[in-house]
N, C-alpha and C positions, 0 to 999 in steps of 0.2 A: 973550503967546504968543511963542515963539521963531521965528526965521527959517524953520526947516524945516517947523513945523507951519503957519505962515502960508502957505507955498507949498503944502502938502498941502491946506489948506482952500480956497485959490484954485483949486487943481486940481479939487477936489470941486465947487465952484460952477460951473466950466467944464463939467464932465461933465453936471450937471444941465441947464445951459442947452442943451447940444448934444442931449441926449435929448429935452427939451421941443420944440426945433425939428424934430427928426426925427419926433416923434409929431404934428405939426400935421396935421389932416385934409385941408386944402385944398392941400397940396403932394403931388403924386402920386409914386409910386415911379419912374416914368420920369424925372421932373424931377430927382430925387435922383441917379439913375444918370447922367444928363447932367452934373450937377455933379461927380460923382466921377470922370468920364471926361475932365475938362479937363486941358490939357497942364501946368498948374501942379503937378498932383499926380504927374507922371511921375517927376521926380527924387526925390520923397520915397517912392515906392512900393517902391524897393529896399530902403529902411531901415525900412520899417513893421513888419515882423515883429520885427526886433531892437529897435526902439523899444517895441513893445508888451511884449515879454518883460522888457525892462529896468525898464519902469515897474511891471510886475507884481512883479518882485523887490524894488524900492525900497520899494513900498507894503506888501509882506508883511513886510520887515524892520522897517519903522515901525509896523506893527500889532502885531508880536511884542514890540517895545520898549515900546509902549503898554500891552500886556498885563502885562509885567514890572513896569512902573511901578504899574499898578493893584493888583497883588499886594503890592507893596512897601508902599503906603500904606494897605492895608486892614487893617492890624493895629490892633486896637482897645485893646489893653492897653498903655498908655504907661508904666506904673509910677510910680515917685516923681518922674520928671522932669516930669510934668504938674503936680505940687504945687509944684515949684520955679519952673517957667515956666508960668504960666497961659495964655499965648497960644499954646503949643505945640499945643494940642488943635485951636484954629482953623486954625493953619498946616498941620497934617496934614490936616485936612478940605479945605482949599484945594488942597493937592498931590493929594489923591485926586480931587477934582472936575476938575482940570486934566488928570490921567492918564486919567480916564474920557472926558473931552471928546475927548482925542487918540485914544482907542481908538475911539470912534464915528466920528471923521473919517477915520481911516486905513481902518477897516472898510468904510464905505460908499464910500470912494474905490475900494478894490479891487473891490467888488461892482459899482459903476456902470461901471468901466472894462471889466469883462468883459460887462456888459449892453450897453455902447455898441458894442463890436466885434461882438457877436452881432446887434444891431439893423441895423448897416450891412450885414452879410453877408446878413441876410433882406431887406432893402430891394433889394439888388442882385438877388437870387434872384427876388423878386417882380416886379421890372421885366423880367427876362428872360422869366419865365413869361407876363407880360401881353403882351410883344411877340409871343411864339410863339403865344399864344392869339388875338391880333389877327389875325396872318397866317393861322392855320387858319380863323378866323371868315371872313375875307375870301374864301379859297378856297371855303369852303362857301356863301357868298353868291353867288359866281360861278357855282359849279355848279348851285345852285338857280335862278338866273336862266336859265342856259343850258337846264336842263330844262323850265322853264316856257315858254320860247321855243319849244322843240321841241313841246312839248305844244299850244301855240297854233297853231303852224304846221300840225300834223297835224289839229287840229280844223277850222281854216280849210279845209285841203285837202278833208277829208271833206265839209264843208258846201258847198264849191264844187262838188265832184263831184256831190252830191245836188241842188243847185239849178241847176247848169248856168250859172253866171255867168262872166264872162271878163274879169276885172281882170288887172293885171300879175303880182301874186302867184300867181294861178290859172294863168296861162299859164306861169309858171316851174315850177309844181307838175305841170302837164300835160306839160311838156317832159321833166321828170324821169321821169314815169311812161312816157311814150313811149319814152325811151331804155331804160328797164328792160324794157319790152315787147319792143323790138327785140333786146335782149341775150337774153331768153328765147327768142325766135323763133329767134335764131341757134343758141342751144344745142339747140333742138329739131330745127333742120335738120341740125346736125351729128350729133345722135343718130340721126336717121332715115337719114342717108347711111351711118352706121356700121352700123346695122340691114340696110340693103340689101346692103351689102358682105358683111356676115356671112351673110345669106341666099344671095347669089350664091356665096360660098365653100362653103356647105353644099350648094347644088345641085351644084357642081362635084364636090365629094367624093362625092355620091350618085351621080352619073353615073359617076364613076371607080370607085366601088365596084360599080356594076351591071356596068360593062365587065370588072372583075376577076372578078366572079362568073360571067359568061358565058364568059370565057376559061378559068376554071378548070373550068366544066362541059364545055367542048370538049375540053380537055386530058384530062379524066377519062374522057370518051367514047372518045376516040382510044386512051387506055391500055387501056380495057376491050376494044376491037376488037383491039388487038395481042395482048393475053392470050388472046383467043378464037381468033385465027389460030395462035398459038403452040401451043395445045392440040392441034389435029388433027395437026399435024406431029409432035408427041411421040407421039402414038398410032400413026402410021404407022411410025415408027422402031421402036417396040415389036414 
């Protein structure tokens, strides 16, 4: 095996090892995200996309070269050369075997390189979703506990009011009820004062209206009297 295919085979074995480690069930996605977030990866993060694309191009070129070699040594008709050189047939099969081996190595290397990048991305997303889910679950648990506490306090307050016991929690509940009753009483008192004021204003308007009505009747009577006095004078002049 030449140097380039030895490197490709080593790269393939490395990919298989990394994928096996990433798929271990007892290592959580949060743990992997913490590993990927280490400071040692910060200098390499800028060159990650370039390195990924470069490896893709190299592996694809090697894969196409292996395909060419397979097609080259797949010729079965050796002609008269096979009779002159009996070992040529075995040599051609050996070349074909090596080219097929290189084809498989480069093909699986390309495939696992893409799979490994996808697995790393999914692990990071899974860790982020798990953290968000844990935060939402904690908020839901806190809200549930608070709701249960309020329900228990309400039940305790109702029970205390029905039984008439006087512990500290009941005293606090009674104090809250007393303040609420005082607040309602103040609102009721304010409403009553506003109602009395409205009634007084209505009475004042009614008296004023009665006075205006009487004054109108008086003026109407005087006007009628003046008309009556004016009528005899007109008759005398005639």
